[in-house]
C-alpha positions in Angstrom: 0.0 0.0 0.0 1.6 3.2 -1.1 0.8 6.5 0.5 0.2 9.5 -1.7 2.7 12.3 -1.0 1.0 15.3 0.6 0.8 18.4 -1.5 -0.7 21.9 -1.1 -4.1 22.4 -2.7 -4.0 25.3 -5.2 -7.6 26.2 -3.9 -6.1 27.1 -0.5 -3.6 29.5 -2.0 -4.3 33.2 -2.8 -2.1 35.2 -5.1 -1.5 38.9 -4.6 0.2 41.0 -7.3 1.4 44.5 -6.9 2.6 45.8 -10.3 4.1 49.2 -11.2 5.6 51.0 -14.1 7.6 54.1 -14.5 7.7 56.2 -17.6 9.9 59.0 -18.9 6.8 60.5 -20.7 5.6 63.6 -19.1 3.2 65.1 -21.6 -0.2 63.8 -22.7 0.8 64.7 -26.3 4.0 62.6 -26.0 4.4 60.0 -28.7 7.1 58.1 -27.0 6.9 54.3 -27.0 5.8 52.5 -23.9 8.6 50.0 -24.6 10.9 52.3 -22.7 8.8 52.1 -19.5 10.3 50.3 -16.5 8.0 47.7 -15.0 8.3 45.9 -11.7 6.1 43.4 -9.7 5.8 42.0 -6.3 4.2 38.5 -6.1 2.9 37.1 -2.8 1.3 33.7 -2.3 -0.8 33.2 0.9 -2.0 29.9 2.3 -5.4 31.0 3.4 -6.1 28.5 6.2 -2.8 29.1 8.0 -2.0 32.6 6.9 1.5 31.7 5.9 2.8 33.9 3.1 5.8 34.1 0.9 6.7 36.8 -1.7 9.3 37.8 -4.2 9.9 40.8 -6.4 10.6 41.1 -10.1 13.0 44.0 -10.1 12.4 47.1 -12.2 13.4 46.7 -15.8 12.3 47.1 -19.4 10.1 44.0 -19.8 7.5 43.4 -22.5 4.2 42.1 -21.4 5.1 38.7 -22.6 8.4 38.7 -20.8 6.8 39.9 -17.6 4.1 37.2 -17.8 6.8 34.4 -18.3 8.8 35.7 -15.3 5.7 35.9 -13.2 4.7 32.3 -14.1 8.2 31.0 -13.3 8.3 32.8 -9.9 4.8 31.6 -8.9 5.9 28.0 -9.6 9.0 28.5 -7.4 7.1 30.3 -4.7 4.4 27.6 -4.6 7.0 24.9 -3.9 8.6 27.1 -1.2 5.1 27.8 0.3 4.3 24.1 0.3 7.5 23.3 2.3 6.8 26.1 4.7 3.2 25.0 5.4 4.3 21.4 5.7 6.8 22.3 8.4 4.2 24.4 10.2 1.6 21.6 10.1 4.3 19.1 11.0 3.5 16.8 8.1 5.6 13.6 8.3 8.1 13.0 5.6 8.3 16.6 4.5 
């Protein structure tokens, strides 16, 4: 009889995003490209039942929307694994 390894349910995890951008465009009539804007993001994952949270920041830089989305997805995946370990330690789940 094999036991299934414990894992964190994605339904118990909330994602908080704080995104920002900074531009050198000062005039409404400016025709400068948004590609020069500097974007940043803070991603926080929260385990709702226990309140444990973990976060990471994507530093300010010139990212396209596609690049920022890829970075966000990668960081969420990493943070989810870290959050799972942190919650398992808190709940004292054996074998974790």
